[in-house]
N, C-alpha and C positions, 0 to 999 in steps of 0.2 A: 652435754656432748653426745651422749648416746641417742637422745631424742632427736637432735639435729641430724645425726647420721641416718637414723631410721627415716626421717622426713625426706632427706636427700635421696635415699634409695627408692622410696615410694614415688617421688617426683620423676626420677629417671625411668622407673618401670612404667609410670603412667604415660610419659612422653613416648616411650618406645611402643606402647600399645596403640597410642593415637597414630603414630607414624605407620604402623602396620595396617591399621584400619584405613588410613588415607590411601595407602598403596593399593589395598584391595579394592577400595571404592573406585579408584582411577582405573584399575585393571578391568573391573566389571563394566564401567562406563565405556571403555575402549572396545570391549568385546561386543557390547550392544551396538556401538557405532559401526563397527566392521560388519556386523550382521545386517544392519540397515543398508549399508553400502552394497552388500551382496544381494539385496533384493528379497531377503527373508523377513518380510514386514511383520508378520504375526509374531514370530520369534523375537524380533528386535523390540517390538512394543512390550512384550512380556519382560524381556531382560532389562529394559529401562525402568519399568515399574518395580521389579524385584530389587534393582540396585537402590532405588529410593527407599524401599521398605527396609533393606538391610543397612543402609548408610544414610539415615535421614539428616545427619548433621554435616554431611560431606559438602564441600564447596561446589560440587558438580551435581548435587541433587536437583536444583532448579533446572539445569540444562537437561537432565534426564527426563524430568516431567514434561518439559517443553517438547522434546523430540518424541516422546511417547504420544503426546497430543497431536503433533504434526503427522506422525505415522498413521495414527488411527483415523484422522480426517482425510488426508490426501490419498493414502494407499489402501486402507482397509474399509473405508466408507462407514466407519463407526462414529457417526457424528456426535451422538450423545456421550459416548465414552471419551471422545476427544474433549468435549466441554468439561467433563468431570476432571480430566487430567489438568487442563488449564486452570480451572477453578481451584483445584487442590494446590497448584503452584502458587496462586495468588493468596491463598489462605495461609499456607505454611511459610512461604518465602516472599512476602509482599515488598520487601526492600532489596531483593536480589536483582541481579542484572537482567534476568529473563522475564521479570514481571511485566514490563511494558509490552514486550512482544507477545506475551501470553494474552494480555488484555486486548491487543489488536486482533489476535487470531479469534478470540471469542466474538468480537464484533463481525469479523469476516464470515464466521460460521453462521451467524444469524442472517447475514445478508445473502451469502452464496449457498449455504446449506439448507436454510429454511425459508428464504425469501420473506423473512419477517423484518421489513424495513423500519417500522417504528422501534422495535427492540434493537435493531442494528444501530439506529441513530443514538439510542441511549448508551450503548456500549462504546460506540466511537467517541462520544463525548467523554467518557471515562478515560479512554486511551489517549485522547488529545490533552489530557491534564498532566501527563508525564513529561519530564524534562528531556527525555531522549529525543534528539532532534529529528531523526528519521521517522520514528514512530509518530511523533507529533505531526509531521508533514503528511504522512500517509493517512493518518487518522482524520486530519482536517479536510483533506481532499475527498476522502470517502464519506465523511460526515456531510459535506456539501452535496455530494452526488446523491446520497440517499434523501436528503432534504428536498432536493430538486425533484426526485422521483415521486415523492408524496405530495408535491404541489406547493411546497414552502419555498417559493422562488427567491423572494427577497432575503430570507434567512440563508439560503444556499449561496447567494451572491455575496453576502456579508462574510460568510465563512471562507469562501475562496479568496476574498480580499485579505482576510486575516492571514491565510496561508501564505499569500504572496508577500505580505508585509513582513512576516516573521522569517521567511526563507525565500528571498527573491531569486536565488540561484539554485534552488533545490531541484531534485530529480523530477518532481511533478509540477514545477512552476509553469512550464509550457502548457501542460494540460489544463491547469487552472485558468491560465490566461485565455486559452481557446474556449473553455466553457463559459468564462465571463463574456467573451465575444458573442457566443450563441445566445446567451441570456439577454444581452443588450439588443441583439438583432431581433429576437422574438418580441421585444417591446417597441420595436421601431426606432430605437436609439442608434441610428446608423453611424454617426461620427464616433460614438463611444465604442461601438462594436468594431469598427475599422481599427481604432487604436489598439484594442486588445489583440486582434488578429495579427497586426504588425509586430506587436511586442512578442507574441508567441513565436512567430517566424524568426525573429531576431535571435532567440535563445535556443530554439529547439534543434536537437540533433537526431530526432526521430523522423525518418523519411515519410512514414505513413501519416504521421500527424501533420507534417509540413504540407503534404498534398491536400489534406482536409482543410487546413488553415488557409492555404492559397485559394482553394475553390470557394470557401466561405467568404474570403476577402473579396474575390471577384463578384460574387453574388451581392455582397454588401455595396460595392461600388456601382454595380448595375442598378440596384434598387435606388441609389442616390443619383442616378442619371450621369454618373461618371463613366460613360460607355466606352470611351477609347482606352482608359486605364483598365477597365474590366476586361476588355477584349485582349489587351496585351498579356494579362495574367492567364486567361484561358488558353491562349496560344502557347505560352510558356509551359503550361501544364500538360498540353497535348501528348508529348512523348512518354510521360510517366503516369498519366491517369489510367486507372484500371479499365474503365469502359471507354475505349477510344471513340466509338460511334456516338456515345452520349455527349462527349466533349466537343466533337465536330458539329453536332446539331446545335449546341450552345454557341459555338463560334459563328456558324452560318446565320443563325437567328440574330445575333448581335450585329454582325456585319450588315445585315438587311436593315436593322433599326438605325444604325449609324448613317447608312446610305439615304434612307428616307428623311432623316433629320437634316441632311445637307441640302435638301431642295429649297 
C-alpha cells in the first residue's frame, strides 16, 4: 500500500514537472515567433535555437529548428548555418511534421543559395520521397526544372509528367504543363506542345503564366501554319501583353503572311 502511494505521488510529480516544461517550451517558442514577426531576425534565430537546446523533447522543437533555418537563410544570409539547422532537424526529428519541409529547403538552398544544380537534384529527389502532398509536388516540379537546366531534358519531361499524374489539380500543375509544352516545342513536336499549352491555360489562374502560355500557343500554331488561329490569339493578347510594340509587330507580320498566302 505504501509503495503504491509513493509510486502514485512520484507519477503525479513527474506529470506536473512535464506539464511545466511543456508550458515553458511553448512560451519560449511563442517569444521567438513574436521576435521574428517584429523583424528582430538575429535575436529570433538565437531564441529558436535556445528553445531547442533547453527543450529538445518538446513537440515544438522541430518547428523551432525549421524557423531558425528559414530566418538564417532568408533574413540573415547565413546559408551554411541554415543548412546546419535543417540538417539537425532531420537528424533529431526525422519523423516529425517539419522534416519534409526542411528537406525541401535544403534542396532550395543548394539551388538558389549555391547554384549547385547537381546537388540540388539530389536533395530534391530526397524531398520528393516524402508523403506530404505539397512538398512532393514542389519537389517534383523543381527536380524537373533542375534536370532541364543541366540538359537532362527527357528525365525532366518524365518528372513533370509524374508530377501531373500524381497531382493534376496541384498548385504547380499549370507550370508543369507549360514547361512540358516548351519542351515539346523545342523538339518540334508541335501538336503535343499545343495540347500542353491548352491544358495549362484551362487550369491556370496565374495571369502572367496565362499570357506566356497564350503567346507560346500562338507561336506553336504559327509554326504549324495555322496562321489565322495564331493571329486571333496574338490579337487577343495585345491589350495585356507587356511589350505592346512587339506584339503589334507580330500581328502585322502575320497579317502580311496570311495576305500573301491568299493570292
